[in-house]
C-alpha positions as CSV (number, residue, x, y, z in Angstrom):
1,M,9.4,33.6,-68.3
2,T,9.2,30.1,-66.7
3,S,6.6,27.7,-68.0
4,R,3.7,26.9,-65.9
5,S,5.0,23.2,-65.5
6,E,8.4,24.6,-64.2
7,A,6.6,26.6,-61.6
8,H,4.8,23.7,-60.5
9,G,7.8,21.2,-60.2
10,W,7.8,21.6,-56.6
11,V,4.2,20.2,-56.5
12,L,4.9,17.3,-58.7
13,E,8.0,16.4,-56.2
14,A,5.3,16.7,-53.3
15,V,3.0,14.3,-55.4
16,D,5.6,11.8,-55.9
17,R,6.8,11.8,-52.3
18,F,3.4,12.0,-50.5
19,E,0.7,10.5,-52.5
20,Q,1.0,7.1,-51.2
21,P,1.1,8.3,-47.4
22,L,-1.6,10.8,-47.9
23,T,-3.8,7.9,-49.6
24,R,-3.2,5.4,-46.5
25,Y,-3.8,8.1,-44.0
26,A,-7.1,9.2,-45.9
27,R,-8.4,5.6,-46.4
28,R,-7.8,4.9,-42.6
29,I,-9.9,7.9,-41.7
30,L,-12.6,7.2,-44.2
31,G,-12.6,3.6,-45.0
32,D,-13.3,4.0,-48.5
33,V,-10.5,4.0,-51.4
34,D,-12.6,6.4,-53.8
35,L,-13.3,8.9,-51.0
36,A,-9.7,8.8,-49.9
37,A,-8.4,9.5,-53.5
38,D,-10.7,12.1,-53.6
39,A,-9.4,13.9,-50.4
40,V,-5.8,13.3,-51.6
41,Q,-6.5,15.0,-54.9
42,H,-8.2,17.9,-53.0
43,A,-5.0,18.3,-50.7
44,F,-2.9,18.3,-54.2
45,L,-5.0,20.8,-55.8
46,K,-5.1,23.2,-53.3
47,L,-1.3,22.8,-53.2
48,C,-1.1,24.3,-56.5
49,G,-2.8,27.4,-55.5
50,E,-0.3,28.0,-52.8
51,S,2.8,29.9,-53.0
52,Q,6.0,27.8,-52.9
53,T,7.4,29.8,-50.4
54,R,4.7,29.9,-48.1
55,V,4.4,26.1,-47.5
56,E,7.5,24.7,-48.6
57,S,9.2,24.5,-45.2
58,H,6.1,22.8,-43.9
59,V,4.6,20.9,-46.9
60,A,4.0,17.5,-45.5
61,P,2.0,18.5,-42.4
62,W,0.2,21.1,-44.6
63,L,-0.8,18.4,-47.0
64,F,-2.1,15.9,-44.3
65,R,-3.7,19.1,-42.7
66,V,-6.0,19.7,-45.7
67,C,-6.4,15.9,-46.6
68,R,-7.5,15.5,-43.3
69,N,-10.1,18.2,-43.2
70,R,-11.3,17.0,-46.6
71,A,-11.9,13.5,-45.0
72,L,-13.7,14.9,-42.1
73,D,-15.7,17.0,-44.6
74,H,-16.6,13.9,-46.0
75,L,-17.6,12.3,-42.9
76,R,-19.8,15.1,-41.8
77,R,-21.5,15.5,-45.0
78,A,-22.3,11.7,-44.9
79,G,-23.5,11.8,-41.2
80,R,-21.4,8.9,-40.4
81,E,-18.5,8.0,-37.7
82,Q,-15.0,7.1,-38.8
83,S,-14.7,3.7,-40.2
84,L,-11.8,1.1,-40.8
85,D,-13.9,-2.0,-41.5
86,D,-11.8,-2.9,-44.6
87,D,-9.0,-5.0,-43.5
88,S,-8.2,-6.7,-46.6
89,D,-5.7,-4.0,-47.6
90,D,-3.1,-2.2,-45.3
91,G,-1.7,0.0,-48.3
92,T,1.7,-2.0,-48.3
93,V,3.0,-3.2,-51.5
94,T,4.4,-6.8,-51.2
95,A,7.3,-7.9,-53.4
96,P,7.0,-10.5,-55.9
97,P,8.2,-14.0,-54.6
98,T,11.8,-14.9,-55.1
99,D,13.9,-17.9,-54.4
100,R,15.7,-15.9,-51.6
101,G,12.6,-14.4,-50.0
102,P,11.2,-15.2,-46.7
103,D,9.6,-18.6,-46.2
104,P,5.6,-18.4,-46.8
105,S,4.8,-19.3,-43.2
106,S,6.8,-16.2,-42.1
107,T,4.9,-14.1,-44.4
108,A,1.7,-15.4,-43.3
109,E,2.4,-14.9,-39.6
110,A,3.7,-11.2,-40.4
111,R,0.4,-10.5,-42.2
112,E,-1.6,-12.2,-39.1
113,L,0.1,-10.0,-36.7
114,A,-0.4,-7.0,-38.9
115,A,-4.1,-7.9,-39.1
116,R,-4.5,-8.2,-35.3
117,L,-2.6,-4.9,-34.7
118,R,-5.0,-3.1,-37.1
119,R,-8.1,-4.6,-35.2
120,L,-6.5,-3.2,-31.9
121,L,-5.8,0.1,-33.4
122,R,-9.4,0.2,-34.6
123,D,-10.6,-0.2,-31.0
124,L,-8.6,2.6,-29.7
125,P,-10.6,6.2,-29.4
126,A,-10.4,8.1,-32.7
127,A,-7.9,10.7,-31.3
128,Q,-5.7,8.1,-30.3
129,R,-5.9,6.3,-33.5
130,E,-5.1,9.1,-35.4
131,T,-2.2,10.2,-33.3
132,I,-0.6,6.9,-33.7
133,D,-1.3,6.5,-37.3
134,L,0.5,9.7,-37.7
135,W,3.3,9.1,-35.6
136,C,3.8,5.4,-37.6
137,E,4.2,7.9,-40.8
138,G,7.2,9.4,-39.3
139,F,5.5,12.7,-38.2
140,S,6.8,14.5,-35.0
141,Y,4.7,15.4,-32.0
142,R,4.7,18.9,-33.3
143,E,3.9,18.2,-37.0
144,I,1.0,15.7,-35.5
145,A,-0.2,18.8,-33.5
146,E,0.0,20.8,-36.6
147,I,-1.9,18.5,-38.6
148,S,-4.8,17.8,-36.2
149,G,-5.3,21.3,-34.7
150,R,-4.4,19.9,-31.3
151,T,-1.8,21.0,-29.0
152,E,1.7,19.1,-28.9
153,G,1.0,18.4,-25.1
154,N,-2.4,16.9,-26.0
155,V,-0.6,15.1,-29.0
156,R,1.9,13.6,-26.7
157,V,-0.7,12.4,-24.1
158,L,-2.7,10.7,-26.6
159,A,0.3,9.0,-28.2
160,H,1.4,7.9,-24.6
161,R,-2.5,6.7,-23.8
162,G,-3.0,4.9,-27.1
163,L,0.4,3.0,-26.9
164,A,0.0,2.1,-23.5
165,A,-3.5,0.8,-24.2
166,L,-1.8,-1.3,-27.1
167,R,1.0,-2.5,-24.7
168,S,-1.3,-3.6,-22.1
169,H,-3.4,-5.8,-24.1
170,P,-3.1,-9.4,-23.8
171,L,-2.3,-10.3,-27.3
172,V,0.4,-7.8,-27.6
173,R,1.9,-8.6,-24.2
174,E,2.2,-12.1,-25.3
175,L,4.3,-11.0,-28.4
176,I,6.7,-8.8,-26.3
177,P,9.4,-10.9,-24.6
178,G,9.7,-10.0,-21.0
179,S,6.7,-7.6,-20.6
180,S,4.4,-7.8,-17.5
181,A,1.3,-6.0,-16.6
182,T,3.3,-3.6,-14.6
183,T,5.8,-2.4,-17.5
184,K,5.2,1.5,-18.3
185,A,4.5,2.3,-21.6
186,Q,6.5,5.3,-23.2
187,P,6.0,6.3,-26.8
């Protein structure tokens, strides 16, 4: 007979692999670290109750879908709209400074650029923002459709429109060499 910990080893592997991306995702939806942690915890608790054979082939989209649903439930219960007001932490971990690391001006410039892009993303409609967010996490259009409950075609349209809006913004156009207002955006 296998022990309970052995039976749920695949869940622990999923926690190791997806906890940080799920937390970043839920935090961007909810705008609150504690609520995001609750949504992520809920997703993993639900995973503990699922059969490994049922979800193993699509565990990432499954987890993101459960986490998304929990986050949207939080928003509905609170009666508020999605918020990404906190730009102070984008969920990335910075390495400690070393003698061979990038110079501080490059680091500051990269942080400023990241903050600008987060502000631009925040201005996109929620569906486009969520689609691009998941795309940046490495999900395919099919997986994003599964997570968000949209059709794959709709996901492609949302990604295209969102990226086109970003590329056409004057701040982004000045950062992209050789870009012009007539350049077509393609995700």
